[in-house]
MIKEMI-758680 format. One record per residue (C-alpha): x negated, z negated, y negated. Coordinates in nm, 3 decimals. Layout:
[mikol [X, Z, Y]]
...
# end
This chain:
[mikol [-2.548, -0.090, -1.834]]
[mikol [-2.740, -0.387, -1.972]]
[mikol [-2.549, -0.694, -2.028]]
[mikol [-2.644, -0.777, -2.373]]
[mikol [-2.552, -0.441, -2.537]]
[mikol [-2.210, -0.373, -2.718]]
[mikol [-1.984, -0.152, -2.511]]
[mikol [-1.952, 0.210, -2.679]]
[mikol [-1.594, 0.294, -2.731]]
[mikol [-1.646, 0.595, -2.543]]
[mikol [-1.718, 0.382, -2.236]]
[mikol [-1.416, 0.183, -2.299]]
[mikol [-1.187, 0.494, -2.319]]
[mikol [-1.341, 0.638, -1.996]]
[mikol [-1.270, 0.322, -1.810]]
[mikol [-0.919, 0.281, -1.947]]
[mikol [-0.854, 0.647, -1.847]]
[mikol [-0.985, 0.600, -1.494]]
[mikol [-0.781, 0.275, -1.440]]
[mikol [-0.468, 0.455, -1.553]]
[mikol [-0.522, 0.721, -1.305]]
[mikol [-0.569, 0.470, -1.028]]
[mikol [-0.235, 0.307, -1.139]]
[mikol [-0.070, 0.657, -1.125]]
[mikol [-0.215, 0.740, -0.776]]
[mikol [-0.092, 0.406, -0.627]]
[mikol [0.250, 0.413, -0.806]]
[mikol [0.316, 0.764, -0.678]]
[mikol [0.341, 0.638, -0.331]]
[mikol [0.625, 0.374, -0.382]]
[mikol [0.811, 0.589, -0.625]]
[mikol [0.865, 0.863, -0.398]]
[mikol [0.921, 0.639, -0.103]]
[mikol [1.223, 0.495, -0.290]]
[mikol [1.367, 0.834, -0.368]]
[mikol [1.322, 0.977, -0.020]]
[mikol [1.680, 1.019, 0.083]]
[mikol [1.743, 1.213, -0.244]]
[mikol [1.452, 1.433, -0.196]]
[mikol [1.534, 1.510, 0.168]]
[mikol [1.881, 1.620, 0.051]]
[mikol [1.740, 1.811, -0.242]]
[mikol [1.512, 2.032, -0.026]]
[mikol [1.727, 2.042, 0.276]]
[mikol [1.567, 1.848, 0.553]]
[mikol [1.663, 1.559, 0.789]]
[mikol [1.566, 1.205, 0.783]]
[mikol [1.281, 1.246, 1.064]]
[mikol [1.111, 1.542, 0.885]]
[mikol [1.158, 1.356, 0.548]]
[mikol [0.894, 1.090, 0.656]]
[mikol [0.633, 1.364, 0.647]]
[mikol [0.676, 1.396, 0.262]]
[mikol [0.508, 1.036, 0.242]]
[mikol [0.272, 1.080, 0.525]]
[mikol [0.124, 1.403, 0.392]]
[mikol [0.038, 1.238, 0.075]]
[mikol [-0.123, 0.933, 0.270]]
[mikol [-0.319, 1.151, 0.496]]
[mikol [-0.459, 1.333, 0.171]]
[mikol [-0.531, 1.012, 0.013]]
[mikol [-0.717, 0.815, 0.291]]
[mikol [-0.936, 1.122, 0.391]]
[mikol [-1.045, 1.195, 0.029]]
[mikol [-1.134, 0.824, -0.063]]
[mikol [-1.449, 0.816, 0.153]]
[mikol [-1.566, 1.153, 0.041]]
[mikol [-1.546, 1.078, -0.339]]
[mikol [-1.881, 0.921, -0.354]]
[mikol [-2.061, 1.201, -0.211]]
[mikol [-1.858, 1.455, -0.417]]
[mikol [-1.935, 1.262, -0.730]]
[mikol [-2.301, 1.295, -0.671]]
[mikol [-2.253, 1.675, -0.599]]
[mikol [-2.032, 1.766, -0.915]]
[mikol [-2.105, 1.475, -1.120]]
[mikol [-1.859, 1.180, -1.201]]
[mikol [-1.717, 1.373, -1.521]]
[mikol [-1.644, 1.697, -1.348]]
[mikol [-1.515, 1.555, -1.030]]
[mikol [-1.274, 1.288, -1.194]]
[mikol [-1.161, 1.529, -1.469]]
[mikol [-1.095, 1.818, -1.230]]
[mikol [-0.897, 1.593, -0.977]]
[mikol [-0.689, 1.456, -1.265]]
[mikol [-0.596, 1.802, -1.381]]
[mikol [-0.517, 1.893, -1.008]]
[mikol [-0.314, 1.584, -0.968]]
[mikol [-0.099, 1.647, -1.250]]
[mikol [-0.058, 2.018, -1.143]]
[mikol [0.063, 1.930, -0.784]]
[mikol [0.290, 1.658, -0.917]]
[mikol [0.472, 1.936, -1.132]]
[mikol [0.483, 2.164, -0.841]]
[mikol [0.628, 1.900, -0.619]]
[mikol [0.894, 1.858, -0.877]]
[mikol [0.973, 2.233, -0.866]]
[mikol [0.974, 2.286, -0.476]]
[mikol [1.282, 2.413, -0.296]]
[mikol [1.206, 2.365, 0.063]]
[mikol [1.031, 2.125, 0.311]]
[mikol [0.713, 2.322, 0.414]]
[mikol [0.628, 2.362, 0.046]]
[mikol [0.686, 1.987, -0.021]]
[mikol [0.457, 1.876, 0.259]]
[mikol [0.167, 2.105, 0.170]]
[mikol [0.181, 2.012, -0.195]]
[mikol [0.214, 1.625, -0.125]]
[mikol [-0.101, 1.659, 0.092]]
[mikol [-0.287, 1.818, -0.186]]
[mikol [-0.137, 1.589, -0.448]]
[mikol [-0.267, 1.297, -0.226]]
[mikol [-0.590, 1.463, -0.189]]
[mikol [-0.648, 1.493, -0.565]]
[mikol [-0.480, 1.129, -0.629]]
[mikol [-0.687, 0.947, -0.371]]
[mikol [-0.998, 1.033, -0.568]]
[mikol [-0.887, 0.846, -0.878]]
[mikol [-0.853, 0.509, -0.681]]
[mikol [-1.214, 0.449, -0.603]]
[mikol [-1.376, 0.621, -0.903]]
[mikol [-1.175, 0.377, -1.128]]
[mikol [-1.365, 0.104, -0.959]]
[mikol [-1.688, 0.309, -0.991]]
[mikol [-1.630, 0.351, -1.364]]
[mikol [-1.584, -0.029, -1.412]]
[mikol [-1.925, -0.091, -1.223]]
[mikol [-2.114, 0.189, -1.402]]
[mikol [-1.974, 0.193, -1.756]]
[mikol [-1.919, -0.177, -1.820]]
[mikol [-2.176, -0.469, -1.841]]
[mikol [-2.151, -0.758, -1.599]]
[mikol [-1.989, -0.991, -1.877]]
[mikol [-1.706, -0.730, -1.903]]
[mikol [-1.648, -0.652, -1.552]]
[mikol [-1.414, -0.926, -1.478]]
[mikol [-1.156, -0.775, -1.723]]
[mikol [-1.220, -0.423, -1.571]]
[mikol [-1.138, -0.592, -1.214]]
[mikol [-0.845, -0.763, -1.365]]
[mikol [-0.707, -0.423, -1.503]]
[mikol [-0.794, -0.256, -1.172]]
[mikol [-0.575, -0.530, -0.982]]
[mikol [-0.266, -0.388, -1.180]]
[mikol [-0.328, -0.050, -0.987]]
[mikol [-0.343, -0.217, -0.637]]
[mikol [-0.085, -0.507, -0.689]]
[mikol [0.147, -0.431, -0.964]]
[mikol [0.186, -0.057, -0.923]]
[mikol [0.324, -0.113, -0.563]]
[mikol [0.555, -0.385, -0.667]]
[mikol [0.714, -0.199, -0.976]]
[mikol [0.725, 0.149, -0.818]]
[mikol [1.051, 0.082, -0.642]]
[mikol [1.230, -0.009, -0.955]]
[mikol [1.080, 0.285, -1.140]]
[mikol [1.179, 0.536, -0.861]]
[mikol [1.527, 0.374, -0.821]]
[mikol [1.590, 0.413, -1.184]]
[mikol [1.461, 0.749, -1.262]]
[mikol [1.649, 0.878, -0.942]]
[mikol [1.981, 0.720, -1.041]]
[mikol [1.968, 0.803, -1.407]]
[mikol [1.819, 1.153, -1.388]]
[mikol [1.709, 1.342, -1.079]]
[mikol [1.432, 1.292, -0.809]]
[mikol [1.221, 1.584, -0.957]]
[mikol [1.167, 1.380, -1.264]]
[mikol [0.965, 1.098, -1.057]]
[mikol [0.697, 1.398, -1.016]]
[mikol [0.724, 1.510, -1.372]]
[mikol [0.684, 1.129, -1.479]]
[mikol [0.308, 1.161, -1.398]]
[mikol [0.252, 1.406, -1.717]]
[mikol [0.322, 1.099, -1.943]]
[mikol [0.011, 0.883, -1.848]]
[mikol [-0.176, 1.201, -1.767]]
[mikol [-0.156, 1.311, -2.134]]
[mikol [-0.325, 0.981, -2.231]]
[mikol [-0.560, 0.974, -1.925]]
[mikol [-0.710, 1.326, -1.946]]
[mikol [-0.821, 1.330, -2.319]]
[mikol [-0.974, 0.968, -2.261]]
[mikol [-1.181, 1.101, -1.975]]
[mikol [-1.281, 1.414, -2.137]]
[mikol [-1.401, 1.240, -2.453]]
[mikol [-1.544, 0.917, -2.293]]
[mikol [-1.741, 1.042, -1.991]]
[mikol [-2.094, 1.172, -2.041]]
[mikol [-2.178, 1.504, -1.914]]
[mikol [-2.434, 1.526, -1.629]]
[mikol [-2.591, 1.810, -1.432]]
[mikol [-2.441, 1.899, -1.093]]
[mikol [-2.649, 1.872, -0.771]]
[mikol [-2.512, 2.153, -0.570]]
[mikol [-2.795, 2.137, -0.328]]
[mikol [-2.641, 1.825, -0.204]]
[mikol [-2.342, 2.002, -0.099]]
[mikol [-2.518, 2.191, 0.160]]
[mikol [-2.718, 1.879, 0.251]]
[mikol [-2.391, 1.696, 0.317]]
[mikol [-2.321, 1.489, 0.621]]
[mikol [-2.089, 1.761, 0.771]]
[mikol [-2.040, 1.641, 1.118]]
[mikol [-1.952, 1.275, 0.974]]
[mikol [-1.710, 1.448, 0.710]]
[mikol [-1.537, 1.638, 0.986]]
[mikol [-1.498, 1.352, 1.252]]
[mikol [-1.392, 1.123, 0.976]]
[mikol [-1.126, 1.370, 0.846]]
[mikol [-0.985, 1.438, 1.166]]
[mikol [-1.010, 1.063, 1.289]]
[mikol [-0.831, 0.923, 0.989]]
[mikol [-0.563, 1.201, 0.959]]
[mikol [-0.480, 1.144, 1.328]]
[mikol [-0.468, 0.783, 1.287]]
[mikol [-0.232, 0.799, 0.986]]
[mikol [0.007, 1.022, 1.165]]
[mikol [0.004, 0.778, 1.470]]
[mikol [0.074, 0.504, 1.228]]
[mikol [0.343, 0.674, 1.039]]
[mikol [0.542, 0.837, 1.336]]
[mikol [0.450, 0.598, 1.621]]
[mikol [0.752, 0.363, 1.590]]
[mikol [0.996, 0.667, 1.548]]
[mikol [0.856, 0.846, 1.856]]
[mikol [0.823, 0.542, 2.084]]
[mikol [0.462, 0.527, 2.053]]
[mikol [0.271, 0.599, 2.378]]
[mikol [0.601, 0.706, 2.524]]
[mikol [0.558, 1.022, 2.337]]
[mikol [0.305, 1.282, 2.444]]
[mikol [0.234, 1.389, 2.093]]
[mikol [0.148, 1.028, 1.977]]
[mikol [-0.058, 0.974, 2.298]]
[mikol [-0.273, 1.274, 2.245]]
[mikol [-0.312, 1.230, 1.877]]
[mikol [-0.420, 0.866, 1.935]]
[mikol [-0.686, 1.003, 2.167]]
[mikol [-0.804, 1.241, 1.924]]
[mikol [-0.820, 0.966, 1.657]]
[mikol [-1.016, 0.739, 1.883]]
[mikol [-1.284, 0.994, 1.995]]
[mikol [-1.330, 1.130, 1.623]]
[mikol [-1.368, 0.786, 1.470]]
[mikol [-1.603, 0.670, 1.735]]
[mikol [-1.815, 0.965, 1.696]]
[mikol [-1.802, 0.921, 1.310]]
[mikol [-1.942, 0.563, 1.358]]
[mikol [-2.214, 0.691, 1.593]]
[mikol [-2.319, 0.965, 1.337]]
[mikol [-2.284, 0.744, 1.029]]
[mikol [-2.526, 0.468, 1.183]]
[mikol [-2.780, 0.726, 1.308]]
[mikol [-2.793, 0.932, 1.004]]
[mikol [-3.064, 0.900, 0.751]]
[mikol [-2.833, 1.009, 0.460]]
[mikol [-2.483, 0.906, 0.575]]
[mikol [-2.148, 0.979, 0.416]]
[mikol [-2.078, 0.614, 0.391]]
[mikol [-2.332, 0.342, 0.413]]
[mikol [-2.185, 0.122, 0.712]]
[mikol [-2.476, -0.104, 0.706]]
[mikol [-2.293, -0.272, 0.409]]
[mikol [-2.137, -0.477, 0.695]]
[mikol [-2.474, -0.628, 0.783]]
[mikol [-2.367, -0.859, 0.475]]
[mikol [-2.166, -1.169, 0.574]]
[mikol [-1.977, -1.179, 0.244]]
[mikol [-1.900, -0.818, 0.245]]
[mikol [-1.772, -0.825, 0.617]]
[mikol [-1.562, -1.128, 0.541]]
[mikol [-1.406, -0.990, 0.228]]
[mikol [-1.354, -0.657, 0.406]]
[mikol [-1.127, -0.859, 0.660]]
[mikol [-0.959, -1.040, 0.395]]
[mikol [-0.889, -0.716, 0.218]]
[mikol [-0.739, -0.551, 0.510]]
[mikol [-0.518, -0.855, 0.579]]
[mikol [-0.408, -0.825, 0.204]]
[mikol [-0.345, -0.464, 0.264]]
[mikol [-0.153, -0.542, 0.585]]
[mikol [0.095, -0.804, 0.413]]
[mikol [0.125, -0.632, 0.062]]
[mikol [0.240, -0.298, 0.188]]
[mikol [0.439, -0.447, 0.467]]
[mikol [0.621, -0.691, 0.239]]
[mikol [0.711, -0.403, 0.004]]
[mikol [0.846, -0.209, 0.310]]
[mikol [1.029, -0.502, 0.454]]
[mikol [1.212, -0.632, 0.167]]
[mikol [1.407, -0.324, 0.077]]
[mikol [1.488, -0.239, 0.418]]
[mikol [1.630, -0.588, 0.471]]
[mikol [1.839, -0.579, 0.158]]
[mikol [1.962, -0.236, 0.233]]
[mikol [2.042, -0.299, 0.620]]
[mikol [2.187, -0.648, 0.589]]
[mikol [2.330, -0.648, 0.240]]
[mikol [2.401, -0.309, 0.134]]
[mikol [2.159, -0.303, -0.170]]
[mikol [2.091, 0.048, -0.312]]
[mikol [1.733, 0.167, -0.380]]
[mikol [1.774, 0.049, -0.758]]
[mikol [1.911, -0.290, -0.671]]
[mikol [1.625, -0.339, -0.419]]
[mikol [1.369, -0.224, -0.686]]
[mikol [1.511, -0.479, -0.927]]
[mikol [1.432, -0.759, -0.675]]
[mikol [1.085, -0.635, -0.630]]
[mikol [1.020, -0.608, -0.997]]
[mikol [0.990, -0.993, -0.987]]
[mikol [0.666, -0.963, -0.778]]
[mikol [0.531, -0.726, -1.033]]
[mikol [0.627, -0.856, -1.395]]
[mikol [0.486, -1.199, -1.364]]
[mikol [0.150, -1.040, -1.267]]
[mikol [0.128, -0.878, -1.619]]
[mikol [0.106, -1.241, -1.773]]
[mikol [-0.126, -1.384, -1.501]]
[mikol [-0.372, -1.106, -1.447]]
[mikol [-0.517, -1.112, -1.811]]
[mikol [-0.594, -1.476, -1.770]]
[mikol [-0.794, -1.432, -1.456]]
[mikol [-1.124, -1.329, -1.632]]
[mikol [-1.114, -1.665, -1.827]]
[mikol [-1.039, -1.852, -1.501]]
[mikol [-1.329, -1.668, -1.303]]
[mikol [-1.573, -1.792, -1.555]]
[mikol [-1.474, -2.164, -1.504]]
[mikol [-1.376, -2.171, -1.146]]
[mikol [-1.566, -2.077, -0.820]]
[mikol [-1.404, -1.720, -0.743]]
[mikol [-1.411, -1.825, -0.369]]
[mikol [-1.152, -2.106, -0.461]]
[mikol [-0.945, -1.883, -0.681]]
[mikol [-0.937, -1.633, -0.382]]
[mikol [-0.844, -1.886, -0.135]]
[mikol [-0.586, -2.018, -0.364]]
[mikol [-0.434, -1.676, -0.397]]
[mikol [-0.408, -1.622, -0.010]]
[mikol [-0.250, -1.961, 0.048]]
[mikol [0.001, -1.901, -0.238]]
[mikol [0.090, -1.553, -0.092]]
[mikol [0.127, -1.683, 0.272]]
[mikol [0.346, -1.969, 0.126]]
[mikol [0.574, -1.728, -0.054]]
[mikol [0.630, -1.515, 0.275]]
[mikol [0.704, -1.830, 0.492]]
[mikol [0.978, -1.898, 0.234]]
[mikol [1.183, -1.603, 0.369]]
[mikol [1.181, -1.698, 0.721]]
[mikol [1.538, -1.857, 0.728]]
[mikol [1.735, -1.530, 0.652]]
[mikol [2.118, -1.542, 0.674]]
[mikol [2.422, -1.342, 0.543]]
[mikol [2.390, -1.577, 0.224]]
[mikol [2.023, -1.494, 0.168]]
[mikol [1.987, -1.167, -0.042]]
[mikol [1.822, -1.072, -0.372]]
[mikol [1.880, -1.376, -0.583]]
[mikol [1.750, -1.616, -0.307]]
[mikol [1.428, -1.402, -0.313]]
[mikol [1.368, -1.472, -0.673]]
[mikol [1.145, -1.776, -0.639]]
[mikol [0.952, -1.633, -0.330]]
[mikol [0.876, -1.321, -0.532]]
[mikol [0.766, -1.500, -0.844]]
[mikol [0.532, -1.747, -0.620]]
[mikol [0.396, -1.414, -0.432]]
[mikol [0.324, -1.265, -0.777]]
[mikol [0.104, -1.557, -0.866]]
[mikol [-0.085, -1.516, -0.542]]
[mikol [-0.127, -1.137, -0.583]]
[mikol [-0.247, -1.169, -0.929]]
[mikol [-0.498, -1.425, -0.836]]
[mikol [-0.657, -1.239, -0.540]]
[mikol [-0.723, -0.901, -0.655]]
[mikol [-0.973, -0.969, -0.941]]
[mikol [-1.148, -1.230, -0.743]]
[mikol [-1.182, -1.030, -0.422]]
[mikol [-1.298, -0.730, -0.615]]
[mikol [-1.550, -0.967, -0.771]]
[mikol [-1.695, -1.080, -0.448]]
[mikol [-1.705, -0.747, -0.275]]
[mikol [-1.905, -0.581, -0.564]]
[mikol [-2.152, -0.894, -0.599]]
[mikol [-2.510, -0.825, -0.510]]
[mikol [-2.466, -0.437, -0.453]]
[mikol [-2.736, -0.210, -0.512]]
[mikol [-2.637, 0.066, -0.761]]
[mikol [-2.666, 0.330, -0.498]]
[mikol [-2.417, 0.128, -0.272]]
[mikol [-2.138, 0.144, -0.530]]
[mikol [-1.974, 0.454, -0.415]]
[mikol [-1.981, 0.344, -0.048]]
[mikol [-1.851, -0.008, -0.115]]
[mikol [-1.565, 0.124, -0.352]]
[mikol [-1.481, 0.373, -0.078]]
[mikol [-1.477, 0.113, 0.212]]
[mikol [-1.287, -0.133, -0.011]]
[mikol [-1.001, 0.079, -0.108]]
[mikol [-0.978, 0.291, 0.222]]
[mikol [-0.966, -0.029, 0.439]]
[mikol [-0.705, -0.174, 0.229]]
[mikol [-0.487, 0.125, 0.249]]
[mikol [-0.539, 0.148, 0.619]]
[mikol [-0.464, -0.226, 0.671]]
[mikol [-0.146, -0.130, 0.466]]
[mikol [-0.065, 0.154, 0.703]]
[mikol [-0.125, -0.049, 1.025]]
[mikol [0.103, -0.333, 0.865]]
[mikol [0.384, -0.110, 0.799]]
[mikol [0.364, 0.036, 1.173]]
[mikol [0.335, -0.297, 1.324]]
[mikol [0.612, -0.447, 1.108]]
[mikol [0.838, -0.148, 1.208]]
[mikol [0.790, -0.216, 1.590]]
[mikol [0.804, -0.587, 1.544]]
[mikol [1.125, -0.583, 1.376]]
[mikol [1.264, -0.343, 1.652]]
[mikol [1.152, -0.546, 1.935]]
[mikol [1.236, -0.869, 1.800]]
[mikol [1.606, -0.749, 1.729]]
[mikol [1.606, -0.668, 2.092]]
[mikol [1.481, -0.987, 2.202]]
[mikol [1.735, -1.189, 1.988]]
[mikol [2.010, -0.977, 2.087]]
[mikol [1.930, -1.044, 2.465]]
[mikol [1.932, -1.429, 2.361]]
[mikol [2.266, -1.410, 2.176]]
[mikol [2.464, -1.185, 2.403]]
[mikol [2.525, -1.425, 2.691]]
[mikol [2.678, -1.659, 2.448]]
[mikol [2.933, -1.418, 2.325]]
[mikol [3.039, -1.274, 2.672]]
[mikol [3.397, -1.148, 2.685]]
[mikol [3.447, -1.424, 2.955]]
[mikol [3.383, -1.692, 2.682]]
[mikol [3.685, -1.866, 2.540]]
[mikol [3.553, -1.861, 2.179]]
[mikol [3.477, -1.493, 2.200]]
[mikol [3.806, -1.422, 2.354]]
[mikol [3.954, -1.617, 2.051]]
[mikol [3.755, -1.432, 1.805]]
[mikol [3.851, -1.103, 1.943]]
[mikol [4.214, -1.184, 1.938]]
[mikol [4.190, -1.298, 1.570]]
[mikol [4.009, -0.967, 1.489]]
[mikol [4.267, -0.782, 1.674]]
[mikol [4.541, -0.910, 1.470]]
[mikol [4.337, -0.840, 1.158]]
[mikol [4.332, -0.476, 1.254]]
[mikol [4.685, -0.463, 1.351]]
[mikol [4.774, -0.599, 1.010]]
[mikol [4.576, -0.316, 0.844]]
[mikol [4.767, -0.054, 1.010]]
[mikol [4.648, 0.007, 1.373]]
[mikol [4.969, -0.011, 1.571]]
[mikol [4.818, 0.044, 1.923]]
[mikol [4.704, -0.301, 2.053]]
[mikol [4.453, -0.150, 2.283]]
[mikol [4.279, 0.050, 1.990]]
[mikol [4.283, -0.272, 1.775]]
[mikol [4.128, -0.468, 2.046]]
[mikol [3.856, -0.215, 2.090]]
[mikol [3.783, -0.216, 1.719]]
[mikol [3.762, -0.606, 1.734]]
[mikol [3.518, -0.577, 2.022]]
[mikol [3.308, -0.327, 1.811]]
[mikol [3.320, -0.583, 1.532]]
[mikol [3.190, -0.858, 1.753]]
[mikol [2.904, -0.659, 1.857]]
[mikol [2.806, -0.557, 1.519]]
[mikol [2.817, -0.929, 1.398]]
[mikol [2.589, -1.002, 1.705]]
[mikol [2.337, -0.710, 1.620]]
[mikol [2.360, -0.825, 1.253]]
[mikol [2.255, -1.196, 1.339]]
[mikol [1.978, -1.056, 1.560]]
[mikol [1.844, -0.869, 1.267]]
[mikol [1.841, -1.181, 1.051]]
[mikol [1.641, -1.334, 1.298]]
[mikol [1.419, -1.037, 1.353]]
[mikol [1.352, -1.005, 0.975]]
[mikol [1.276, -1.375, 0.949]]
[mikol [1.014, -1.358, 1.233]]
[mikol [0.859, -1.048, 1.049]]
[mikol [0.809, -1.243, 0.731]]
[mikol [0.665, -1.505, 0.941]]
[mikol [0.417, -1.262, 1.080]]
[mikol [0.315, -1.160, 0.732]]
[mikol [0.238, -1.529, 0.641]]
[mikol [0.018, -1.572, 0.951]]
[mikol [-0.158, -1.241, 0.850]]
[mikol [-0.247, -1.402, 0.506]]
[mikol [-0.343, -1.724, 0.683]]
[mikol [-0.606, -1.524, 0.878]]
[mikol [-0.729, -1.370, 0.554]]
[mikol [-0.757, -1.720, 0.415]]
[mikol [-0.964, -1.825, 0.713]]
[mikol [-1.216, -1.528, 0.652]]
[mikol [-1.242, -1.653, 0.281]]
[mikol [-1.333, -1.993, 0.393]]
[mikol [-1.664, -1.864, 0.525]]
[mikol [-1.755, -1.670, 0.233]]
[mikol [-2.095, -1.782, 0.082]]
[mikol [-2.131, -1.890, -0.275]]
[mikol [-2.204, -1.608, -0.503]]
[mikol [-2.528, -1.608, -0.724]]
[mikol [-2.458, -1.721, -1.105]]
[mikol [-2.457, -1.359, -1.246]]
[mikol [-2.191, -1.248, -1.000]]
[mikol [-1.984, -1.558, -1.047]]
[mikol [-1.704, -1.419, -1.243]]
[mikol [-1.924, -1.125, -1.323]]
[mikol [-1.964, -0.904, -1.020]]
[mikol [-2.307, -0.790, -1.137]]
[mikol [-2.510, -0.586, -0.879]]
[mikol [-2.840, -0.740, -0.781]]
[mikol [-3.127, -0.518, -0.859]]
# end
């Protein structure tokens, strides 16, 4: 769209509807994760199986994102986006009505497959329907789906589950859907389908990508629980993923009409921004995973209480993100992006001294500081990754940008889970020799606890002593977990520092892209 023309109201409505859809799709991940224990109880499945409720959605989402550009060309942007919006709402309602585990897994996969379309196509709508001068505002709004939605999701999920029922977290999608669907129907221009492209599709690339990404997602979601390569299932699934993804890369690089244009990585800026984007996904989703589990395990927080703590990562962004287009016109976007990464890293390093007195209130300022970093990062990183794109590369760039951020998040959560487990064992091994039963201080502590248990009604001295030893063991483990979670926050800080290093080498953008993200023609 030419930069000097006024923006039609229909374009604004379509972009607003598409951005609302991306927000819904991302929000749905965290809202459901918060309510997993209630969902598991409601459909009669255990903790181990319950993880598949999230995994199924993520598999559907990560597989469909790279397909969205091609399927948009086949069916047209209007048909494809509206159809998947309707399917997302239908599958959302169906998830809220299920009564058993198999139905939930299948429907969550279908919900993810339709919802995953809404994320890259929102960015595509910003690029296609807005002129360069208005794109910073579009990128800022898109940032709300990527950073604000994950932060506010646990709060919304916790409140709905506590006040109503877990089924309402799925029915909730109907409210924004009632606004989004009419906006898309009215705002998007009809375009002819090109069904012949369906038959000419890169089917070998599609199959290898779908198999490779699905298998990789399963490995990342289930690996820590199943002891990684100690499990035959994880080992075999990893081999399948590696073979399929290598085949996908070979096919795409040799194809004349690839599913995704991997040659975009020949651009220095695109490659560096992709690295930074994966580090953002790694840290963003890991932090959202780490904070609630720390508060729950170490301080007994409920899902609703943990959500209230995380809300302070989201709420300040509502004030900061609207200011970003103004800042991006006046300050080099590279400096703003670097500032965001440094501030985000600093916020995680503030949480490396966890202890029994460090809980939700102590996380207030680190979370507010992190909100500043997140709100600064996303509009600027989106501007840089879309700068200099040819129009025909918009779909591939959007798919890679969103898919790799999500993949970075999946890798981050898997690494963080394993890291915390291993660091707890490491710190326990260091602490245990100092609390040996032969140590006078340990014996004194056990004797004191034994008297405490006897005063609480345990008449048998041997039983009281046994309870005292168990209590000392739990204290040791709790202390080891404080150290392990502190180390995990340090890991997240270093991952953001790595992203900041990548940002340092990004080349200056051409003037039209500075704060505008205009593709070069």
